[in-house]
N, C-alpha and C positions, 0 to 999 in steps of 0.2 A: 303748030299743031295743037289742038285742044286735047286735054287728057281727061278721060272719064273712067270712073271706077264703079262697076256694077255692085249695088248693095241690096237690091231686091229685084223682083220680077219686072218692076216698072221704073224704079228710080236709079239714077246714076249720079255720083258725086263728081262735080267739076273740080279739078285740082291742078296745081302748078308745083314744080320742084325747082328751087334755085340751088344748084349743086356747086360745091367747091371741091377741089382735089384734096385728098387726105384730110377730111374734116375732123376737127377736135370734138365736135358734137353735132347732133341733129336736133332741130327745133321744129315742132309741129305747131302751127298757129291756128287758134280757134277764134273766129271773128265774133264781133258783138251783134246784138239784136238789130235787124234791118240792114246790116252791113254786108260786105262781100270781100273776097280775098284781095281785090285790087286796091283796097284802101290802106294796105299795109306794105306797100312797095318800099317806102323809105326805111321802115323797120327791118324788112327782109334784107335789103342791101347792106344795112349796117351790120347785121348778123353775118352775112357773107364775108364782109371785109375783115371780120374778126375770126374767120375760119369755121363758120357753121353752115351746114347744108340746111335749107329751110323748105318745109312742106307747108303749103297753104291750100285750103279747100273751102268751097261754099257749102254751108250747111243746108240741109233740106229746107225747102221753102224760101231760099235765098239765092241771089245771084244767078249764075249760069247752070247750077245744078238742075238736072232733069227730074223734077218732082212737082207736086202741087204747090204753086207759089203762095206764100203766106200761110201755109198750113203745116201741121205735124200731128201725128196720131198720139204719141206719148213721148215724154222726155227720155225714156229708155232707148228710143230710136237714135237719139243724138249720142248717147253713150256707146251704142253699138257701132255707129258710123265712125266715131273717133277710134274705137278699138280696131276697126277695119283699116283705117289709115295708119295706126300705130304698127299693126302687124306688117303692113306693106313696107313701112320705113325700117323696121327691124330686119326684114328679109334683105333689103337693099343696102343695109349699113351694118354688117355684122361686127360685133364687138366695139361699137361706137356708142358713147353715152347718148341717151335719148331723153329729150325734155319736151314738155308742152308749154305753150305761151298763150294764155287765154285772156281775152278782153271782154269785160262786162259779162254778157250772157255766156260768152265763150269761157270765162273764168268759172262760171257756175257749172257748165258742162264738164270742164276739165277737173274740177273739184269732185264732182260725182264720179267721174271716171277713176280718179285717184282713190276714192273710197272703195269702189267695186274691184279695182285691179291694183292692189297695194304693192305688187312686186314686179312691175313691168318697166317702170321709168327710173331715170336717175334723179329726177326732180321736176318741179313745176314753177313757172312764173305766172303770176296773176296780176293784171292791170285793171284797177277799178272793178274787181269781180263782183258779180251779182249773187253773192253767197248769203243773201238776206233779201227781204222784200224791198223792191224799188219804192221811191217816194210816191210814184203814181199809183201803186197798188196799196191803197189804204184799206182798213178793215171793212168799210162800207162797200167799196168796190169789189173786194174779195167775195162778199156775200152775193152781190149783184151778179158777178161773173159765174159763180157756182150755179145760181138759179137760171141765168140766161143760157149757160152751157147745156142744161137739161132740156130747155125749151127750144133753143135754136143755136146749136153749136157751130153751124156754118155761117152765122151772122158775121158780117165784117166789121172790124174796128179800124178806124183810121188813127194811126199813131204818127205824130210829128211834133218835134220840139218838146217832148216829154208829156204831151197831152193826148189822151185817148178820147176819140169821138165815136159814137155809135152810128152804124148804118144798117139798113134793113137787108135781110138775106136776098131780097129781090134784086138788089143792085149788083150783086156779085158778078153775074153773067155780063151785065153791061160794062162793068169795070174791066173785066178780062177782055171783052170784045174791043174796047177802046184803048187797051193797054194802059189804063190808068192805075193798075196795081203798082206801077213803077213811079218813082219820084223823079225830080229834076235830074238827079244822078241816075242815069238809065239802068244801072245795076242794083240800085237800092230798092227795097220794098217798103211801101208805106201802109198797105192794107193787110191785116191779119185776121184770121178767124178767131172767134171767141175760144174755140177749142185750143188753138195755138197758145194764146195768152194765158189761159187757165193752166194748161199742162206745164208751161215753162215757169211762169211767174207766181203760180200758186202751188201746184203739185211738186214741181222740181225744187222750188225754194223750201217748201215744207220738208222735203226729204233731206236736203243738205243740212238744214237746221237740226233735224232729228239725228243724223248720223255723223256729223262732222267730228265728234269726239274720237272716232275711230280712224281719222285721217293721219297718216304717218310720214308722208313724203317730205323730203327737203323742199322748201318753198320760199320764194321771194314774192311779197305782196306789196304792190304800189297803189296808193290811193290819194286822190286830191282832197285837200282839206275843205275846199269849197264845192265839192261834188253835189250837184242839185238833182242827180238822177239816182245814184246809189249812196245813201248816207255813209259817211266815213266810219260810223259806229259799226257798220256791217263787217268791214274788214277787221276792225279791232276785235269784235266778238269772235270771228273765225280764228284769228291769231291766238287769242286767249284760250280757245276751247280745244283746238286740234292737239293731237298727241305727238306731233313732230318734235324731234330734238333739235334739228337744224331748220330754223325758221327765222325769217326776217320780215319786218313790216316797216315800210317807209311812207310817211305821210308828207305830201308835198304842199307846203303852205301857198296859198294864193292860186292854186290850180283847181280846175273843175274835173269833169268826168272823163273826157277824151284826152288823157294826159299827154299822149305822144303828139297831139296837134296843138298843145299849148305853146305860147311863146318860148318857154323853157323846156319844151318837150324833149329836146335832145338829151337833157339831163336824165330823164326817166329811161330813155333807151340805153344811155351809157351805163346807168346804175344796174339795169337788168342784165346787160351783157357782162359787166364786171362780175356780177354774182355767178353767172354761168362760167366765166373764166376761172373763178376760184374753185370750181368743181370739175374742171376738165384739164387736160394736158395739151399744150400747144404742140402741133406737129409740123 
């Protein structure tokens, strides 16, 4: 049975809960840009095996969540949605340590949540977090996106393999009609509005860079040394700037952006769960 959580008059978040008996902790997963909750099955099962209940959800504009595909009004909406999931998890798991696990864009959203809600969680794990500008968002493109957003915020951009391609707003209806908003992976989204990309990769990124000094949560940050999407310097800067006393940064040599899918991806999963184990009690 599909689970949907109402978050506005029109939008409903699609979510799954992988429960274990007497969990030592609860982990809420925040997926990456263009991804969906189904891509983290292996990670979720590994967490279950070690005694963690896992909540996964499709962010608005993604997957099976009932919302405008490939679009978002403001990054604050993502913080609100995560807060809604957090409150649900807290109600259903009283006195159990609660963590978030954010991937790429999900790391950005969870970091912003951590700054806005500093006393809610037991800690956060971030894997290749986009807590700085992606390589694709260079200074020239930021200026272009700001201008285009004022002129045609509903214009569609095609994003694939780290490359952004521009499409005219006229094509949006045609793409939706033909279901070409989806990629070969039927739950992935390839087309996003200018508004979406600007609010997440310009506005939200600028906000986390401005406020990260006030971040205090215990955190584990994992980043690939060969990440071609989010420069490793992004995580290093976040680690150096945040006010957390309990913080760990591990850079994985020879690995790229999607760490858990690398040949040695199990090492990243293991390290993150070991970090969680050190901050929870086995039951």
